[in-house]
C-alpha positions, 0 to 999 in steps of 0.5 A: 714069801709074804702075802701082799695085800693092799692097805685096807683090804684083809684076806677075809674081806677080799673077793673069794675066788674059786680054785682056778680063778685068777690063775692067769691074770693079765700080768701072769702071761707066759712072757712076764713074771708077776710080783706074787708067784708065791700066792701067799705061801712063805718058804720053809727053811729046808723046803725049796719054793715050788714057784719061780721068782727072782730072789737072793737067799742066805742060809746058815745051818749050825750044830748046837753041839760045838764039840770037835767034828760038828759043823756050821755051813753058810751058803748063798742061793740065787733064784731066777725066773724066765717067766711065770712057768720056768726058772731055776736056781744057782747055789754058790759054793757052800762054806763048810766049817767044823769045830773048833773053828779055825782048827777043824777042817773047812772048805768050799762045797759044791756049786748047784744049778737047778732048772724048774718048770711049773706045769700047774699053778692056780689062785692068786695072793688074795684068793681063798685057795691057791696051789702050785706043782713044779718039777726041778732037776738039780746038778751039783758039782764040787770043784774042790773036793775034800771027801775025807773031811766032808763025807756025803758031799760030792757030784750028783744029780737030783730030780725033785717034785715040789708042791704047795697049797694054801687055804686062807692063811694056812698053807702046806708045802713039800718036796720029794726027790732022789739024789743020784751020785755022779762022782766020788763023795756023794751018796744016793739019798731018797728024801721027803720033806713037808711043812705046815704054816700059818701067816699072821697079819702079813708080817709073821708066819709060824711053821712046823717042818718035818724032813726024812732022809734015807741015807745021811753019813755020820762018819766016813764009813757009816750011813743012817736014815734021819728024821728032823722036826723044825719049828720055825718062825718067819718075820717079814717087816716089808712084805715080800721084799725081805724075809727072815726065818729061824728054826730050832731043829731036832734030828734023830740019826739012826738009833742016836738020840735027837741032836739040836741044830739052829737054822737061819734063812734070809731072803731078799725079793728081787722081783719087786725091782725087775718085774712089773 
């Protein structure tokens, strides 16, 4: 998500609004969706945005170790906004693959439906400061379970708290929540994720993300806490319309050493077409 500024206007030269200024411009009424609900904040790879919007995402998570048992997942996500304060997401069934591709287990993972409310948001895309706080509940349903092949996947309910804050070109965002199993396969998991980033010339953003999980399965019988660090770079050639982001993460699984994983995300902003 891009910081959209009219030609000839830079962030430094734009009017410096106090926090709270521009919170509810005319297009930001309860029954409309403004174009820049992200308020100049670029989404991180694993941290869902705290705002609501109309957008489509493609996610790829690929273990750099291609030996048997490691995996690659591809997933699609559709975010939707009823208005500036209420929306949600629909995650399509995740394509789960394990190496060697074509020989190891594969299948489709859970479907996710989430509803999000944004009780607090302030600032605009051109104000010096902006902040957002939201609440979401996600429900995961797995119509074709393969619990033995993909431990940790399953039916669950996840309440989440999301937030973001930007000062000038630097921004912070985070999410914390707790996965509650509601059926076979899923594992109770508290998690906390945070990132810091900076935009450059409205086309490039650099971010560093840190993710902590309380319970991730590394086998059918063993669950461990994990800690992941992901340096990320985002490229936005057409502003809010199209986001491309890639990161190389290192994850420590319990006492195991860092394991590398490549993350990729592509976003197409639909709000530019269907809101105004």
